[in-house]
NUZAFI-236602 format. One line per field, with one value per residue (C-alpha): x, y, z; residue in three letters. Coordinates in pm, 1 decimal, decimal comma. Layout:
residues N
px: [X  ...]
py: [Y  ...]
pz: [Z  ...]
vexpa: [ALA  ...]
end
This chain:
residues 351
px: [945,7  661,5  643,4  719,1  1035,0  1150,2  1098,0  1281,1  1580,7  1618,0  1590,4  1845,1  2094,4  2064,5  2072,1  2343,7  2624,2  2672,0  2572,5  2862,1  3094,4  2901,4  2769,1  2699,3  2649,8  2380,7  2352,8  1957,2  138,0  -150,8  -260,6  -426,7  -578,4  -376,4  -548,8  -473,7  -105,6  -40,7  21,0  -238,4  31,0  158,1  313,6  426,9  783,4  1039,9  1148,6  1380,1  1592,6  1451,7  1703,3  1591,0  1736,2  1788,9  1877,3  1966,1  2148,5  2407,6  2779,0  2910,8  3071,0  2746,8  2539,1  2244,5  2457,5  2703,1  2462,3  2140,5  2137,1  2429,4  2275,1  1948,8  2132,9  2342,1  2045,6  1833,4  2115,8  2161,8  1789,1  1824,1  1466,0  1531,2  1605,9  1921,5  1965,5  2188,3  2261,4  2296,9  2427,8  2515,6  2219,9  2343,0  1982,6  1882,4  1803,9  1537,2  1244,5  1336,4  1377,8  1046,6  868,5  1061,0  961,9  595,4  616,5  809,6  1131,0  1323,2  1232,5  1348,2  1468,8  1580,2  1423,6  1372,8  1015,8  1011,4  1117,5  837,9  592,6  612,7  394,0  203,5  205,0  108,1  423,4  640,9  489,1  734,0  996,9  802,4  1011,7  971,7  722,7  928,0  1101,0  1387,0  1465,1  1284,8  967,3  999,2  1039,1  739,5  524,0  619,2  550,1  207,8  -132,5  -114,1  135,0  -127,7  -275,2  57,1  171,0  -169,6  -240,8  92,6  32,7  -320,9  -213,3  97,9  102,5  434,2  502,4  686,9  915,6  1083,4  1183,5  1494,3  1640,9  1954,5  2031,9  1886,7  1933,0  2109,4  2168,4  2510,5  2587,2  2879,6  2823,8  2543,0  2452,2  2092,2  1939,8  1578,3  1334,4  1403,6  1770,1  1660,3  1532,5  1732,4  1942,7  1961,2  1918,8  1945,2  1678,5  1625,7  1364,6  1111,1  765,9  797,6  1139,7  1013,4  717,9  969,0  1149,9  826,1  725,8  1056,2  1050,8  1313,6  1314,5  1430,5  1686,1  1687,3  2029,5  2109,5  2302,3  2586,9  2619,6  2582,2  2949,9  3018,0  2705,5  2825,8  3178,6  3074,8  2805,2  2501,2  2358,8  2454,1  2374,8  2229,9  2082,6  2185,6  2264,7  2613,3  2713,8  2644,3  2813,8  3126,2  3105,7  3076,8  3347,3  3112,7  3345,1  3566,4  3293,7  3083,0  3158,2  2868,3  2699,4  2368,7  2245,5  1880,9  1792,4  1486,3  1410,4  1488,4  1617,4  1387,9  1461,6  1197,8  1281,1  1016,5  930,2  754,2  446,2  680,2  612,8  283,6  472,0  682,4  595,2  509,4  851,9  1028,5  821,0  905,3  1278,0  1275,3  1079,7  1317,6  1621,0  1487,0  1408,5  1771,3  1889,7  1670,0  1838,3  2187,4  2149,1  2013,8  2313,5  2564,9  2434,7  2444,2  2797,8  2925,1  2769,9  2910,3  3262,2  3238,4  3097,0  3367,3  3633,4  3472,9  3437,7  3808,2  3909,9  3870,4  3675,1  3339,7  3184,7  2927,2  2600,8  2429,4  2174,1  1925,3  1569,5  1420,5  1091,9  1038,8  1106,8  891,0  589,8  613,0  634,7  346,8  114,5  205,7  148,7  -179,1  -307,0  -145,6  -187,8  -523,5  -681,8  -458,7  -149,1  -307,9  -420,9  -64,1  79,1  -170,3  -92,0  279,6  230,6  -5,5  287,6  522,8  695,5]
py: [-10958,5  -10745,4  -10646,9  -10289,3  -10388,1  -10614,9  -10333,9  -10093,6  -10325,7  -10364,5  -9989,3  -9906,2  -10156,9  -10005,5  -9644,3  -9659,2  -9810,4  -9529,4  -9269,2  -9360,7  -9260,6  -8961,4  -8826,5  -8454,6  -8224,0  -7958,5  -7598,5  -7549,5  -8340,7  -8389,8  -8704,7  -8990,6  -9326,0  -9647,1  -9743,7  -9409,2  -9406,9  -9762,0  -9919,3  -10192,2  -10455,0  -10271,5  -10513,6  -10760,3  -10873,9  -10794,3  -11115,5  -10984,7  -10678,8  -10419,7  -10209,3  -9849,8  -9629,4  -9264,4  -9027,3  -8658,1  -8405,3  -8275,1  -8346,6  -8551,9  -8250,2  -8049,3  -8043,9  -8213,0  -8525,2  -8538,7  -8406,3  -8522,3  -8832,8  -8996,3  -8933,0  -9091,2  -9400,2  -9431,3  -9385,3  -9641,6  -9894,9  -9838,5  -9894,8  -10253,2  -10284,9  -10472,3  -10164,8  -10054,6  -9738,3  -9703,3  -9343,2  -9223,7  -8863,5  -8611,0  -8688,0  -9043,5  -9157,1  -8863,2  -8494,9  -8349,7  -8391,3  -8750,4  -8846,4  -8694,6  -8908,8  -9215,1  -9157,7  -9126,6  -9449,3  -9630,6  -9682,4  -9468,0  -9510,3  -9182,4  -8849,0  -8509,0  -8238,3  -7864,6  -7742,0  -7562,5  -7878,5  -8075,9  -7819,5  -8011,9  -8286,0  -8081,9  -7708,2  -7583,3  -7731,8  -7484,3  -7209,1  -7318,4  -7136,5  -6809,3  -6503,1  -6429,9  -6715,7  -6822,8  -6569,6  -6802,6  -7173,0  -7160,0  -7047,8  -7337,1  -7581,3  -7430,6  -7465,0  -7829,5  -7909,9  -7743,0  -7866,1  -7594,0  -7805,9  -8075,2  -7874,8  -7919,1  -8264,7  -8428,8  -8252,3  -8368,1  -8726,3  -8735,6  -8594,5  -8809,3  -9098,0  -8959,1  -8923,4  -8620,1  -8738,6  -8408,8  -8062,7  -7858,4  -7525,9  -7548,9  -7182,1  -6844,9  -6680,1  -6342,3  -6087,4  -6022,4  -5738,8  -5593,7  -5216,8  -5118,0  -5286,9  -5395,1  -5247,3  -5169,6  -5287,7  -4963,6  -5064,9  -5344,7  -5095,6  -5131,8  -5419,4  -5725,2  -5977,9  -6345,6  -6574,9  -6946,9  -7016,6  -7205,2  -7044,8  -6976,5  -6812,6  -6587,2  -6491,9  -6413,1  -6170,8  -5987,8  -5989,8  -5830,7  -5567,0  -5718,9  -5775,0  -6133,9  -6247,6  -6625,0  -6788,8  -7157,0  -7215,3  -7377,5  -7064,3  -6806,8  -6738,2  -6659,1  -6441,5  -6239,4  -6221,0  -6089,1  -5856,0  -6035,6  -5997,8  -5754,1  -5972,6  -6294,6  -6452,3  -6778,9  -6932,8  -6874,7  -7237,0  -7187,9  -6848,8  -7016,7  -7318,2  -7102,6  -6848,9  -6556,7  -6330,0  -6321,2  -6149,0  -5967,3  -5691,3  -5667,7  -5934,2  -5800,3  -6018,4  -6003,6  -6360,2  -6315,2  -6684,4  -7008,7  -7287,9  -7567,5  -7938,4  -8205,2  -8566,7  -8764,1  -9132,8  -9336,6  -9555,8  -9824,4  -9639,6  -9831,9  -10164,0  -10092,8  -10208,9  -9955,8  -10019,5  -9944,9  -9631,4  -9507,7  -9570,8  -9382,1  -9091,2  -9068,0  -9080,7  -8799,8  -8588,7  -8629,0  -8530,5  -8219,4  -8105,6  -8192,3  -8022,1  -7704,7  -7692,5  -7779,0  -7507,7  -7246,6  -7345,7  -7345,6  -7004,5  -6855,5  -6971,2  -6840,4  -6501,0  -6457,8  -6523,7  -6277,8  -6004,8  -6036,7  -6041,6  -5821,3  -6051,8  -5892,6  -5576,1  -5720,2  -5523,4  -5586,7  -5304,5  -5451,8  -5330,2  -5677,6  -5536,6  -5337,7  -5644,6  -5867,2  -5636,0  -5594,3  -5970,8  -6057,7  -5804,9  -5946,4  -6311,3  -6247,2  -6091,2  -6337,3  -6682,9  -6856,9  -7187,5  -7442,5  -7227,8  -6942,9  -7188,4  -7315,2  -6961,9  -6847,8  -7157,8  -7076,9  -6715,0  -6814,8  -6975,5  -6674,7  -6552,4]
pz: [-12562,8  -12696,9  -13062,3  -12963,9  -12775,7  -13057,4  -13305,3  -13073,9  -13030,3  -13405,8  -13461,6  -13191,8  -13331,8  -13678,0  -13563,3  -13302,9  -13510,0  -13764,1  -13508,6  -13280,6  -13561,1  -13691,1  -13358,7  -13372,2  -13077,8  -13048,1  -12896,4  -12629,7  -11160,5  -11134,0  -10957,2  -11142,0  -11066,8  -11077,2  -11399,3  -11562,3  -11463,6  -11577,2  -11236,1  -11272,6  -11206,2  -10899,3  -10657,1  -10924,3  -10870,0  -11136,0  -11304,3  -11574,8  -11637,3  -11874,8  -12064,2  -12112,7  -12386,2  -12288,6  -12570,8  -12585,4  -12801,9  -12555,0  -12533,4  -12242,8  -12073,6  -12060,8  -11739,3  -11910,1  -11951,5  -11662,0  -11396,5  -11563,6  -11780,5  -11599,5  -11258,1  -11375,1  -11498,5  -11181,3  -10946,3  -11131,1  -11123,5  -10749,4  -10691,0  -10820,8  -10945,9  -11270,0  -11481,8  -11658,9  -11864,2  -12170,4  -12263,1  -12624,1  -12608,3  -12880,6  -13110,6  -13172,7  -13219,7  -13436,7  -13415,0  -13188,7  -13428,9  -13514,7  -13149,4  -13047,6  -13306,2  -13187,1  -12824,2  -12923,0  -13124,9  -12849,6  -13046,8  -12795,0  -12427,8  -12272,9  -12404,6  -12280,0  -12493,1  -12496,0  -12457,7  -12793,2  -12974,8  -12806,4  -12941,5  -13268,3  -13116,7  -12856,5  -12925,2  -12574,5  -12418,0  -12609,2  -12391,6  -12121,8  -12329,0  -12334,3  -12249,4  -11877,3  -11851,5  -11550,2  -11327,5  -11234,0  -11170,8  -10835,2  -11011,8  -11258,6  -10968,7  -10787,6  -11099,4  -11153,7  -10786,6  -10797,0  -10912,0  -11179,7  -11377,7  -11438,1  -11724,6  -11905,1  -11790,8  -11831,8  -12160,0  -12304,7  -12188,8  -12328,7  -12665,7  -12715,8  -12468,2  -12340,3  -11967,2  -11824,6  -11544,3  -11463,3  -11583,6  -11513,7  -11618,1  -11829,0  -11770,5  -11861,8  -12200,1  -12223,5  -12499,1  -12650,9  -12893,8  -13079,4  -13051,2  -12815,1  -12483,9  -12425,0  -12108,7  -12208,3  -12477,9  -12665,0  -12701,2  -12933,4  -13193,0  -13512,9  -13377,6  -13600,0  -13321,8  -13400,1  -13255,4  -13323,8  -13589,9  -13377,2  -13341,6  -12967,8  -12999,1  -13276,7  -13054,9  -12780,3  -13008,2  -13082,8  -12715,3  -12611,1  -12883,3  -13110,6  -13483,2  -13517,8  -13771,2  -13818,5  -13841,5  -13783,6  -13462,3  -13654,5  -13871,4  -13594,4  -13521,2  -13887,5  -13909,1  -13610,6  -13749,8  -14091,9  -13955,9  -14094,0  -13743,4  -13465,5  -13167,6  -13040,3  -12725,8  -12563,0  -12225,2  -12087,9  -12155,4  -12527,4  -12532,7  -12394,6  -12625,6  -12939,0  -12841,0  -12902,7  -12701,9  -13011,6  -13216,9  -12952,9  -12702,2  -12455,3  -12244,5  -12110,1  -11824,1  -11924,2  -11820,2  -12039,7  -12086,3  -11907,2  -12127,0  -12011,8  -12058,0  -12006,3  -11924,2  -12109,9  -12139,9  -12407,3  -12348,9  -12207,4  -11880,4  -11869,0  -11879,8  -11569,4  -11220,6  -10949,8  -10795,7  -11123,9  -11184,4  -10835,9  -10891,7  -11220,5  -11075,3  -10780,9  -11010,6  -11227,2  -10920,1  -10812,4  -11161,4  -11163,7  -10842,5  -10970,0  -11309,9  -11152,3  -10915,9  -11190,2  -11423,3  -11145,7  -11048,1  -11406,7  -11472,9  -11153,3  -11236,3  -11592,9  -11494,2  -11230,9  -11495,0  -11734,5  -11472,1  -11393,9  -11758,9  -12063,5  -12296,0  -12218,8  -12088,5  -11847,1  -11830,3  -11495,7  -11495,5  -11744,1  -11677,0  -11646,1  -11512,4  -11831,0  -12045,0  -11825,5  -11827,4  -12204,2  -12258,8  -12027,2  -12191,0  -12533,0  -12441,3  -12259,8  -12581,2  -12824,0  -12666,7  -12704,4  -12605,3  -12433,4  -12483,0  -12288,3  -12021,0  -11977,9  -11970,7  -11707,3  -11497,7  -11515,9  -11413,3  -11132,2  -10946,8  -10981,1  -10659,2]
vexpa: [UNK  UNK  UNK  UNK  UNK  UNK  UNK  UNK  UNK  UNK  UNK  UNK  UNK  UNK  UNK  UNK  UNK  UNK  UNK  UNK  UNK  UNK  UNK  UNK  UNK  UNK  UNK  UNK  UNK  UNK  UNK  UNK  UNK  UNK  UNK  UNK  UNK  UNK  UNK  UNK  UNK  UNK  UNK  UNK  UNK  UNK  UNK  UNK  UNK  UNK  UNK  UNK  UNK  UNK  UNK  UNK  UNK  UNK  UNK  UNK  UNK  UNK  UNK  UNK  UNK  UNK  UNK  UNK  UNK  UNK  UNK  UNK  UNK  UNK  UNK  UNK  UNK  UNK  UNK  UNK  UNK  UNK  UNK  UNK  UNK  UNK  UNK  UNK  UNK  UNK  UNK  UNK  UNK  UNK  UNK  UNK  UNK  UNK  UNK  UNK  UNK  UNK  UNK  UNK  UNK  UNK  UNK  UNK  UNK  UNK  UNK  UNK  UNK  UNK  UNK  UNK  UNK  UNK  UNK  UNK  UNK  UNK  UNK  UNK  UNK  UNK  UNK  UNK  UNK  UNK  UNK  UNK  UNK  UNK  UNK  UNK  UNK  UNK  UNK  UNK  UNK  UNK  UNK  UNK  UNK  UNK  UNK  UNK  UNK  UNK  UNK  UNK  UNK  UNK  UNK  UNK  UNK  UNK  UNK  UNK  UNK  UNK  UNK  UNK  UNK  UNK  UNK  UNK  UNK  UNK  UNK  UNK  UNK  UNK  UNK  UNK  UNK  UNK  UNK  UNK  UNK  UNK  UNK  UNK  UNK  UNK  UNK  UNK  UNK  UNK  UNK  UNK  UNK  UNK  UNK  UNK  UNK  UNK  UNK  UNK  UNK  UNK  UNK  UNK  UNK  UNK  UNK  UNK  UNK  UNK  UNK  UNK  UNK  UNK  UNK  UNK  UNK  UNK  UNK  UNK  UNK  UNK  UNK  UNK  UNK  UNK  UNK  UNK  UNK  UNK  UNK  UNK  UNK  UNK  UNK  UNK  UNK  UNK  UNK  UNK  UNK  UNK  UNK  UNK  UNK  UNK  UNK  UNK  UNK  UNK  UNK  UNK  UNK  UNK  UNK  UNK  UNK  UNK  UNK  UNK  UNK  UNK  UNK  UNK  UNK  UNK  UNK  UNK  UNK  UNK  UNK  UNK  UNK  UNK  UNK  UNK  UNK  UNK  UNK  UNK  UNK  UNK  UNK  UNK  UNK  UNK  UNK  UNK  UNK  UNK  UNK  UNK  UNK  UNK  UNK  UNK  UNK  UNK  UNK  UNK  UNK  UNK  UNK  UNK  UNK  UNK  UNK  UNK  UNK  UNK  UNK  UNK  UNK  UNK  UNK  UNK  UNK  UNK  UNK  UNK  UNK  UNK  UNK  UNK  UNK  UNK  UNK  UNK  UNK  UNK  UNK  UNK  UNK  UNK  UNK  UNK  UNK  UNK  UNK  UNK  UNK  UNK  UNK  UNK  UNK  UNK  UNK  UNK  UNK  UNK  UNK]
end
């Protein structure tokens, strides 16, 4: 066992025990040479089973776990290539920032993270969460399948040593409000709209014409209830989970941002055989497909229930073109350096 793996095993044993009791849930390729991608021992037979730790912050009933992490674990086991995956959901191995650092150091093998959170270790990757950066999940898939994505995937790997195995959309974010529906950028004038406090989300607010009010996700329901904020934006799964229908009236289907999740892997990737790398890559590809389908199905069922009920007034006629044009003009002027390069690569693969 390498020193890194010994250190990792000790850390996992210490972290997992209390975390199982105190687990908290949270809200939201370019080619390379064999030497560069760590397949120098390609063809070597697997002689012992390697246990991979896969961590994330989602509950076990959310698509990211049941259609994502669990599918990865099941597919890898079925491949029978000397790999097993143990999943630690619901932030059992720490919050987003702690887990990112642990993946970089090799103390956690795999993680499922939002792009904005990963911006803490590689700022340009947070651009994936730019408002209208992607038109829809198909655009995200097209970008990741294109050579254009290499500027992001390779840049992230070079900066951190972390491999990106796949990316999926965990649903689009929509506006909810208590008094006035949001149909155009002008409708955001004077609305105290809650946005998460990460740099990219605050840029999104400015790009869309909103004045952001920062409120912690855990405190958002109360802030909406007591009128500290007038509205908020989240994917449908979060809107359901937090019962926002009790304190909001209008759901404007703006789909102004995709919630992107990246499946990332620590430098242990370099220690795997070509066969094991192929099995993991294939498993993640399957999970990307499954999560995308699960999210779409869950959202369709929920929206159908809402349209037939009286919890929400659903606003379908949002002027997404007006929002999109405003956001693109803002980001083309605001982003610089690698962030601008990533943004331009994303937009280059649009429909």
